MOPAC internal coordinates of N, CA, C and O (Angstrom, degrees):
PM7 1SCF
backbone

  N    0.0000 0     0.00 0     0.00 0    0    0    0
  C    1.4459 1     0.00 0     0.00 0    1    0    0
  C    1.5322 1   108.11 1     0.00 0    2    1    0
  O    1.2310 1   120.61 1   -46.20 1    3    2    1
  N    1.3021 1   116.44 1   133.80 1    3    2    1
  C    1.4611 1   117.33 1   179.57 1    5    3    2
  C    1.5242 1   110.40 1   -85.83 1    6    5    3
  O    1.2310 1   120.68 1    -5.48 1    7    6    5
  N    1.2941 1   116.31 1   174.52 1    7    6    5
  C    1.4691 1   120.60 1  -173.89 1    9    7    6
  C    1.5253 1   111.82 1   -68.92 1   10    9    7
  O    1.2310 1   119.51 1   149.45 1   11   10    9
  N    1.3519 1   118.53 1   -30.55 1   11   10    9
  C    1.4676 1   120.87 1   179.17 1   13   11   10
  C    1.5214 1   110.33 1   -67.75 1   14   13   11
  O    1.2310 1   119.87 1   135.20 1   15   14   13
  N    1.3177 1   117.85 1   -44.80 1   15   14   13
  C    1.4543 1   121.80 1   178.36 1   17   15   14
  C    1.5138 1   110.37 1   -63.54 1   18   17   15
  O    1.2310 1   120.53 1   137.63 1   19   18   17
  N    1.3092 1   116.59 1   -42.37 1   19   18   17
  C    1.4584 1   120.94 1   179.28 1   21   19   18
  C    1.5263 1   110.77 1   -63.10 1   22   21   19
  O    1.2310 1   120.51 1   139.11 1   23   22   21
  N    1.3334 1   116.64 1   -40.89 1   23   22   21
  C    1.4629 1   121.33 1   179.35 1   25   23   22
  C    1.5278 1   110.42 1   -65.62 1   26   25   23
  O    1.2310 1   119.79 1   137.29 1   27   26   25
  N    1.3328 1   118.01 1   -42.71 1   27   26   25
  C    1.4624 1   121.77 1   178.60 1   29   27   26
  C    1.5144 1   109.89 1   -64.14 1   30   29   27
  O    1.2310 1   120.06 1   135.28 1   31   30   29
  N    1.3231 1   117.49 1   -44.72 1   31   30   29
  C    1.4671 1   120.97 1   179.87 1   33   31   30
  C    1.5266 1   111.44 1   -62.13 1   34   33   31
  O    1.2310 1   119.83 1   136.53 1   35   34   33
  N    1.3258 1   117.92 1   -43.47 1   35   34   33
  C    1.4554 1   119.92 1  -179.09 1   37   35   34
  C    1.5285 1   110.41 1   -69.36 1   38   37   35
  O    1.2310 1   120.15 1   144.09 1   39   38   37
  N    1.3459 1   117.32 1   -35.91 1   39   38   37
  C    1.4641 1   120.78 1   176.94 1   41   39   38
  C    1.5250 1   109.66 1   -65.54 1   42   41   39
  O    1.2310 1   121.15 1   135.24 1   43   42   41
  N    1.3271 1   115.40 1   -44.76 1   43   42   41
  C    1.4679 1   119.89 1   178.22 1   45   43   42
  C    1.5240 1   110.59 1   -61.50 1   46   45   43
  O    1.2310 1   120.53 1   137.01 1   47   46   45
  N    1.3261 1   116.60 1   -42.99 1   47   46   45
  C    1.4646 1   121.54 1   179.21 1   49   47   46
  C    1.5267 1   110.37 1   -61.52 1   50   49   47
  O    1.2310 1   120.36 1   138.19 1   51   50   49
  N    1.3347 1   116.91 1   -41.81 1   51   50   49
  C    1.4734 1   119.82 1   177.81 1   53   51   50
  C    1.5273 1   111.19 1   -63.09 1   54   53   51
  O    1.2310 1   120.29 1   138.80 1   55   54   53
  N    1.3184 1   117.06 1   -41.20 1   55   54   53
  C    1.4653 1   121.24 1   178.88 1   57   55   54
  C    1.5245 1   111.17 1   -64.15 1   58   57   55
  O    1.2310 1   120.36 1   135.42 1   59   58   57
  N    1.3165 1   116.91 1   -44.58 1   59   58   57
  C    1.4662 1   120.86 1   178.42 1   61   59   58
  C    1.5230 1   109.59 1   -63.23 1   62   61   59
  O    1.2310 1   120.47 1   137.87 1   63   62   61
  N    1.3108 1   116.71 1   -42.13 1   63   62   61
  C    1.4611 1   120.85 1   179.77 1   65   63   62
  C    1.5349 1   110.48 1   -63.64 1   66   65   63
  O    1.2310 1   120.76 1   137.01 1   67   66   65
  N    1.3405 1   116.16 1   -42.99 1   67   66   65
  C    1.4710 1   120.01 1   179.00 1   69   67   66
  C    1.5255 1   109.98 1   -64.09 1   70   69   67
  O    1.2310 1   120.36 1   136.93 1   71   70   69
  N    1.3251 1   116.92 1   -43.07 1   71   70   69
  C    1.4640 1   120.27 1   178.17 1   73   71   70
  C    1.5206 1   110.82 1   -61.90 1   74   73   71
  O    1.2310 1   120.61 1   135.65 1   75   74   73
  N    1.3407 1   116.45 1   -44.35 1   75   74   73
  C    1.4610 1   120.58 1  -179.39 1   77   75   74
  C    1.5267 1   110.58 1   -62.27 1   78   77   75
  O    1.2310 1   120.60 1   138.69 1   79   78   77
  N    1.3343 1   116.47 1   -41.31 1   79   78   77
  C    1.4603 1   120.46 1   178.58 1   81   79   78
  C    1.5313 1   110.45 1   -62.13 1   82   81   79
  O    1.2310 1   120.11 1   135.13 1   83   82   81
  N    1.3372 1   117.39 1   -44.87 1   83   82   81
  C    1.4645 1   121.45 1   178.26 1   85   83   82
  C    1.5309 1   111.14 1   -63.08 1   86   85   83
  O    1.2310 1   121.11 1   136.60 1   87   86   85
  N    1.3216 1   115.48 1   -43.40 1   87   86   85
  C    1.4554 1   119.67 1  -179.02 1   89   87   86
  C    1.5230 1   110.81 1   -65.22 1   90   89   87
  O    1.2310 1   120.23 1   139.67 1   91   90   89
  N    1.3253 1   117.16 1   -40.33 1   91   90   89
  C    1.4719 1   120.62 1   176.70 1   93   91   90
  C    1.5245 1   111.07 1   -62.43 1   94   93   91
  O    1.2310 1   120.53 1   140.26 1   95   94   93
  N    1.3127 1   116.59 1   -39.74 1   95   94   93
  C    1.4667 1   120.19 1   176.64 1   97   95   94
  C    1.5222 1   111.08 1   -62.52 1   98   97   95
  O    1.2310 1   120.76 1   136.92 1   99   98   97
  N    1.3259 1   116.15 1   -43.08 1   99   98   97
  C    1.4624 1   120.29 1   178.16 1  101   99   98
  C    1.5227 1   111.11 1   -62.15 1  102  101   99
  O    1.2310 1   120.35 1   133.31 1  103  102  101
  N    1.3356 1   116.93 1   -46.69 1  103  102  101
  C    1.4664 1   118.80 1  -178.53 1  105  103  102
  C    1.5216 1   110.98 1   -65.56 1  106  105  103
  O    1.2310 1   119.97 1   145.07 1  107  106  105
  N    1.3311 1   117.67 1   -34.93 1  107  106  105
  C    1.4667 1   120.77 1   177.17 1  109  107  106
  C    1.5288 1   110.05 1   -63.84 1  110  109  107
  O    1.2310 1   120.54 1   132.58 1  111  110  109
  N    1.3410 1   116.57 1   -47.42 1  111  110  109
  C    1.4670 1   120.37 1   178.51 1  113  111  110
  C    1.5267 1   110.97 1   -62.45 1  114  113  111
  O    1.2310 1   120.38 1   139.52 1  115  114  113
  N    1.3203 1   116.87 1   -40.48 1  115  114  113
  C    1.4570 1   120.27 1   178.73 1  117  115  114
  C    1.5207 1   110.87 1   -64.48 1  118  117  115
  O    1.2310 1   120.82 1   142.50 1  119  118  117
  N    1.3217 1   116.04 1   -37.50 1  119  118  117
  C    1.4693 1   120.30 1   176.95 1  121  119  118
  C    1.5229 1   110.20 1   -63.35 1  122  121  119
  O    1.2310 1   120.03 1   135.63 1  123  122  121
  N    1.3349 1   117.55 1   -44.37 1  123  122  121
  C    1.4720 1   120.54 1   177.81 1  125  123  122
  C    1.5244 1   110.55 1   -61.30 1  126  125  123
  O    1.2310 1   121.00 1   137.17 1  127  126  125
  N    1.3330 1   115.70 1   -42.83 1  127  126  125
  C    1.4635 1   119.82 1   179.42 1  129  127  126
  C    1.5239 1   110.82 1   -61.41 1  130  129  127
  O    1.2310 1   120.14 1   132.68 1  131  130  129
  N    1.3302 1   117.34 1   -47.32 1  131  130  129
  C    1.4649 1   119.29 1  -177.89 1  133  131  130
  C    1.5198 1   110.93 1   -65.00 1  134  133  131
  O    1.2310 1   120.11 1   145.03 1  135  134  133
  N    1.3370 1   117.40 1   -34.97 1  135  134  133
  C    1.4582 1   119.48 1   177.77 1  137  135  134
  C    1.5245 1   110.66 1   -65.35 1  138  137  135
  O    1.2310 1   120.47 1   135.66 1  139  138  137
  N    1.3376 1   116.71 1   -44.34 1  139  138  137
  C    1.4603 1   120.64 1   177.87 1  141  139  138
  C    1.5236 1   111.25 1   -65.17 1  142  141  139
  O    1.2310 1   120.58 1   139.01 1  143  142  141
  N    1.3109 1   116.49 1   -40.99 1  143  142  141
  C    1.4604 1   120.39 1   179.88 1  145  143  142
  C    1.5218 1   110.07 1   -64.47 1  146  145  143
  O    1.2310 1   120.15 1   140.45 1  147  146  145
  N    1.3008 1   117.31 1   -39.55 1  147  146  145
  C    1.4575 1   120.94 1   178.02 1  149  147  146
  C    1.5256 1   110.67 1   -62.81 1  150  149  147
  O    1.2310 1   120.84 1   137.11 1  151  150  149
  N    1.3327 1   116.00 1   -42.89 1  151  150  149
  C    1.4693 1   119.92 1   177.45 1  153  151  150
  C    1.5296 1   110.28 1   -62.13 1  154  153  151
  O    1.2310 1   120.68 1   138.53 1  155  154  153
  N    1.3352 1   116.30 1   -41.47 1  155  154  153
  C    1.4541 1   120.12 1   178.39 1  157  155  154
  C    1.5226 1   111.17 1   -62.28 1  158  157  155
  O    1.2310 1   120.20 1   134.32 1  159  158  157
  N    1.3250 1   117.22 1   -45.68 1  159  158  157
  C    1.4619 1   119.40 1  -178.72 1  161  159  158
  C    1.5203 1   111.16 1   -64.70 1  162  161  159
  O    1.2310 1   120.27 1   145.46 1  163  162  161
  N    1.3340 1   117.09 1   -34.54 1  163  162  161
  C    1.4638 1   120.35 1   176.76 1  165  163  162
  C    1.5269 1   110.04 1   -63.40 1  166  165  163
  O    1.2310 1   120.45 1   134.24 1  167  166  165
  N    1.3423 1   116.74 1   -45.76 1  167  166  165
  C    1.4623 1   120.77 1   178.58 1  169  167  166
  C    1.5289 1   111.21 1   -65.22 1  170  169  167
  O    1.2310 1   120.51 1   139.19 1  171  170  169
  N    1.3133 1   116.62 1   -40.81 1  171  170  169
  C    1.4624 1   120.17 1  -179.81 1  173  171  170
  C    1.5240 1   110.59 1   -65.42 1  174  173  171
  O    1.2310 1   120.54 1   141.68 1  175  174  173
  N    1.3048 1   116.57 1   -38.32 1  175  174  173
  C    1.4651 1   120.44 1   177.54 1  177  175  174
  C    1.5334 1   110.35 1   -62.89 1  178  177  175
  O    1.2310 1   120.74 1   136.99 1  179  178  177
  N    1.3337 1   116.18 1   -43.01 1  179  178  177
  C    1.4676 1   119.76 1   177.71 1  181  179  178
  C    1.5311 1   110.33 1   -62.49 1  182  181  179
  O    1.2310 1   120.56 1   138.28 1  183  182  181
  N    1.3354 1   116.54 1   -41.72 1  183  182  181
  C    1.4646 1   120.49 1   178.68 1  185  183  182
  C    1.5235 1   110.77 1   -62.07 1  186  185  183
  O    1.2310 1   119.92 1   133.28 1  187  186  185
  N    1.3313 1   117.75 1   -46.72 1  187  186  185
  C    1.4600 1   120.06 1  -178.44 1  189  187  186
  C    1.5219 1   111.00 1   -65.02 1  190  189  187
  O    1.2310 1   120.23 1   145.44 1  191  190  189
  N    1.3306 1   117.17 1   -34.56 1  191  190  189
  C    1.4681 1   119.94 1   177.50 1  193  191  190
  C    1.5302 1   109.36 1   -63.27 1  194  193  191
  O    1.2310 1   120.36 1   134.09 1  195  194  193
  N    1.3464 1   116.93 1   -45.91 1  195  194  193
  C    1.4655 1   120.52 1   178.37 1  197  195  194
  C    1.5277 1   111.24 1   -64.89 1  198  197  195
  O    1.2310 1   120.71 1   139.40 1  199  198  197
  N    1.3199 1   116.24 1   -40.60 1  199  198  197
  C    1.4625 1   119.86 1  -179.72 1  201  199  198
  C    1.5240 1   110.74 1   -65.21 1  202  201  199
  O    1.2310 1   120.19 1   140.36 1  203  202  201
  N    1.3162 1   117.24 1   -39.64 1  203  202  201
  C    1.4654 1   120.39 1   177.17 1  205  203  202
  C    1.5251 1   111.00 1   -63.85 1  206  205  203
  O    1.2310 1   120.54 1   140.19 1  207  206  205
  N    1.3384 1   116.57 1   -39.81 1  207  206  205
  C    1.4628 1   120.41 1   176.86 1  209  207  206
  C    1.5279 1   109.89 1   -61.51 1  210  209  207
  O    1.2310 1   121.03 1   133.03 1  211  210  209
  N    1.3425 1   115.63 1   -46.97 1  211  210  209
  C    1.4636 1   120.11 1   178.58 1  213  211  210
  C    1.5278 1   110.67 1   -59.43 1  214  213  211
  O    1.2310 1   120.43 1   136.29 1  215  214  213
  N    1.3278 1   116.78 1   -43.71 1  215  214  213
  C    1.4622 1   120.99 1  -179.11 1  217  215  214
  C    1.5194 1   111.39 1   -62.32 1  218  217  215
  O    1.2310 1   120.43 1   137.90 1  219  218  217
  N    1.3292 1   116.78 1   -42.10 1  219  218  217
  C    1.4684 1   119.43 1   177.51 1  221  219  218
  C    1.5238 1   110.68 1   -61.86 1  222  221  219
  O    1.2310 1   120.69 1   135.41 1  223  222  221
  N    1.3314 1   116.28 1   -44.59 1  223  222  221
  C    1.4660 1   119.77 1   179.13 1  225  223  222
  C    1.5296 1   110.92 1   -63.40 1  226  225  223
  O    1.2310 1   120.53 1   136.47 1  227  226  225
  N    1.3197 1   116.59 1   -43.53 1  227  226  225
  C    1.4568 1   120.40 1  -179.16 1  229  227  226
  C    1.5272 1   110.74 1   -65.49 1  230  229  227
  O    1.2310 1   120.03 1   140.75 1  231  230  229
  N    1.3278 1   117.54 1   -39.25 1  231  230  229
  C    1.4593 1   120.32 1   177.06 1  233  231  230
  C    1.5281 1   110.71 1   -62.91 1  234  233  231
  O    1.2310 1   120.41 1   139.89 1  235  234  233
  N    1.3296 1   116.82 1   -40.11 1  235  234  233
  C    1.4641 1   119.96 1   175.99 1  237  235  234
  C    1.5173 1   111.38 1   -61.61 1  238  237  235
  O    1.2310 1   121.01 1   136.49 1  239  238  237
  N    1.3424 1   115.67 1   -43.51 1  239  238  237
  C    1.4603 1   120.05 1   178.09 1  241  239  238
  C    1.5223 1   111.09 1   -61.23 1  242  241  239
  O    1.2310 1   119.91 1   133.17 1  243  242  241
  N    1.3290 1   117.77 1   -46.83 1  243  242  241
  C    1.4681 1   119.85 1  -178.79 1  245  243  242
  C    1.5245 1   111.02 1   -65.46 1  246  245  243
  O    1.2310 1   120.41 1   145.25 1  247  246  245
  N    1.3285 1   116.82 1   -34.75 1  247  246  245
  C    1.4679 1   119.46 1   176.95 1  249  247  246
  C    1.5327 1   109.84 1   -63.30 1  250  249  247
  O    1.2310 1   120.73 1   134.17 1  251  250  249
  N    1.3362 1   116.21 1   -45.83 1  251  250  249
  C    1.4766 1   120.20 1   178.37 1  253  251  250
  C    1.5275 1   110.98 1   -64.27 1  254  253  251
  O    1.2310 1   120.57 1   137.88 1  255  254  253
  N    1.3276 1   116.51 1   -42.12 1  255  254  253
  C    1.4595 1   120.06 1  -179.26 1  257  255  254
  C    1.5242 1   110.32 1   -65.18 1  258  257  255
  O    1.2310 1   120.22 1   140.28 1  259  258  257
  N    1.3199 1   117.19 1   -39.72 1  259  258  257
  C    1.4563 1   121.15 1   177.77 1  261  259  258
  C    1.5343 1   110.38 1   -63.04 1  262  261  259
  O    1.2310 1   120.43 1   137.49 1  263  262  261
  N    1.3157 1   116.79 1   -42.51 1  263  262  261
  C    1.4703 1   120.21 1   178.03 1  265  263  262
  C    1.5313 1   109.67 1   -62.92 1  266  265  263
  O    1.2310 1   120.70 1   139.15 1  267  266  265
  N    1.3331 1   116.27 1   -40.85 1  267  266  265
  C    1.4695 1   120.26 1   179.00 1  269  267  266
  C    1.5194 1   110.66 1   -63.34 1  270  269  267
  O    1.2310 1   120.13 1   135.67 1  271  270  269
  N    1.3417 1   117.35 1   -44.33 1  271  270  269
  C    1.4641 1   119.30 1  -178.55 1  273  271  270
  C    1.5240 1   111.79 1   -66.75 1  274  273  271
  O    1.2310 1   120.15 1   150.91 1  275  274  273
  N    1.3327 1   117.32 1   -29.09 1  275  274  273
  C    1.4626 1   118.92 1   174.98 1  277  275  274
  C    1.5282 1   110.45 1   -67.96 1  278  277  275
  O    1.2310 1   120.31 1   143.81 1  279  278  277
  N    1.3289 1   117.01 1   -36.19 1  279  278  277
  C    1.4699 1   121.36 1  -178.51 1  281  279  278
  C    1.5270 1   112.13 1   -84.79 1  282  281  279
  O    1.2310 1   119.87 1   159.82 1  283  282  281
  N    1.3321 1   117.85 1   -20.18 1  283  282  281
  C    1.4606 1   120.97 1  -173.10 1  285  283  282
  C    1.5259 1   113.94 1   -57.58 1  286  285  283
  O    1.2310 1   118.09 1   134.41 1  287  286  285
  N    1.3406 1   121.25 1   -45.59 1  287  286  285
  C    1.4751 1   118.72 1   179.65 1  289  287  286
  C    1.5326 1   112.33 1   -57.21 1  290  289  287
  O    1.2310 1   120.22 1   139.85 1  291  290  289
  N    1.3264 1   117.19 1   -40.15 1  291  290  289
  C    1.4703 1   119.63 1   178.65 1  293  291  290
  C    1.5182 1   110.20 1   -66.06 1  294  293  291
  O    1.2310 1   119.97 1   140.03 1  295  294  293
  N    1.3213 1   117.66 1   -39.97 1  295  294  293
  C    1.4683 1   120.55 1   177.70 1  297  295  294
  C    1.5197 1   110.99 1   -64.94 1  298  297  295
  O    1.2310 1   120.53 1   140.18 1  299  298  297
  N    1.3226 1   116.59 1   -39.82 1  299  298  297
  C    1.4570 1   121.02 1  -179.98 1  301  299  298
  C    1.5224 1   110.86 1   -64.87 1  302  301  299
  O    1.2310 1   120.30 1   135.75 1  303  302  301
  N    1.3267 1   117.03 1   -44.25 1  303  302  301
  C    1.4654 1   120.99 1   179.52 1  305  303  302
  C    1.5182 1   109.76 1   -63.83 1  306  305  303
  O    1.2310 1   120.27 1   134.13 1  307  306  305
  N    1.3242 1   117.08 1   -45.87 1  307  306  305
  C    1.4594 1   119.76 1  -178.37 1  309  307  306
  C    1.5229 1   110.51 1   -65.18 1  310  309  307
  O    1.2310 1   119.81 1   142.96 1  311  310  309
  N    1.3223 1   117.97 1   -37.04 1  311  310  309
  C    1.4636 1   121.19 1   178.05 1  313  311  310
  C    1.5263 1   110.29 1   -66.61 1  314  313  311
  O    1.2310 1   120.24 1   139.66 1  315  314  313
  N    1.3189 1   117.15 1   -40.34 1  315  314  313
  C    1.4678 1   121.32 1   179.26 1  317  315  314
  C    1.5216 1   110.36 1   -65.01 1  318  317  315
  O    1.2310 1   120.20 1   138.27 1  319  318  317
  N    1.3095 1   117.22 1   -41.73 1  319  318  317
  C    1.4738 1   120.88 1   178.69 1  321  319  318
  C    1.5249 1   109.47 1   -63.86 1  322  321  319
  O    1.2310 1   120.07 1   137.54 1  323  322  321
  N    1.3398 1   117.48 1   -42.46 1  323  322  321
  C    1.4597 1   120.73 1   177.78 1  325  323  322
  C    1.5207 1   110.93 1   -60.50 1  326  325  323
  O    1.2310 1   120.65 1   138.43 1  327  326  325
  N    1.3475 1   116.37 1   -41.57 1  327  326  325
  C    1.4611 1   119.74 1  -179.69 1  329  327  326
  C    1.5235 1   111.12 1   -66.41 1  330  329  327
  O    1.2310 1   119.60 1   143.59 1  331  330  329
  N    1.3237 1   118.36 1   -36.41 1  331  330  329
  C    1.4710 1   121.66 1  -179.75 1  333  331  330
  C    1.5267 1   110.62 1   -70.67 1  334  333  331
  O    1.2310 1   119.62 1   147.12 1  335  334  333
  N    1.3193 1   118.33 1   -32.88 1  335  334  333
  C    1.4562 1   121.82 1  -177.28 1  337  335  334
  C    1.5309 1   112.86 1   -81.52 1  338  337  335
  O    1.2310 1   120.35 1   165.29 1  339  338  337
  N    1.3354 1   116.93 1   -14.71 1  339  338  337
  C    1.4817 1   119.23 1   179.40 1  341  339  338
  C    1.5249 1   109.68 1   -72.69 1  342  341  339
  O    1.2310 1   121.90 1   -40.58 1  343  342  341
  N    1.2753 1   113.96 1   139.42 1  343  342  341
  C    1.4613 1   119.23 1   175.14 1  345  343  342
  C    1.5128 1   108.19 1   -93.56 1  346  345  343
  O    1.2310 1   120.48 1   -41.02 1  347  346  345
  N    1.3142 1   116.68 1   138.98 1  347  346  345
  C    1.4594 1   118.08 1   179.96 1  349  347  346
  C    1.5177 1   111.35 1   -62.55 1  350  349  347
  O    1.2310 1   121.04 1   -37.75 1  351  350  349
  N    1.2896 1   115.62 1   142.25 1  351  350  349
  C    1.4759 1   124.87 1   176.20 1  353  351  350
  C    1.5367 1   112.42 1    60.88 1  354  353  351
  O    1.2310 1   119.63 1  -156.77 1  355  354  353
  N    1.3002 1   118.31 1    23.23 1  355  354  353
  C    1.4663 1   117.90 1   176.77 1  357  355  354
  C    1.5077 1   108.16 1  -101.10 1  358  357  355
  O    1.2310 1   121.95 1   -35.70 1  359  358  357
  N    1.3268 1   113.87 1   144.30 1  359  358  357
  C    1.4650 1   119.78 1   179.39 1  361  359  358
  C    1.4823 1   110.34 1  -107.02 1  362  361  359
  O    1.2310 1   120.10 1   180.00 1  363  362  361

C-alpha cells in the first residue's frame, strides 16, 4: 500500500470513528429522553386516573345536590307549615 492510500484510509477511518462517536452520543441522549418521557407518561397516567376518580365523585355529588335542590322548596314549604301549626309552649 502506498502512502496516499494509507493516508486516505486513515482519514476515512477517522471520519467513520467521529461519525460513530457522534451517533452514539445522539442515541445515548435519545435513550435518556425516552426514559424521562416514559416516566412522565407514567406519572401523567396516574394523575389522570386520580382526576377521573375525583370527577366521578364530584359528578355524583352534583347529581345528589341537584336532586336536593329540586326537593328543597317542598321541604321548606312543609317545614314552614309545620312551624305555623305548632302551638307555643306545647309538648
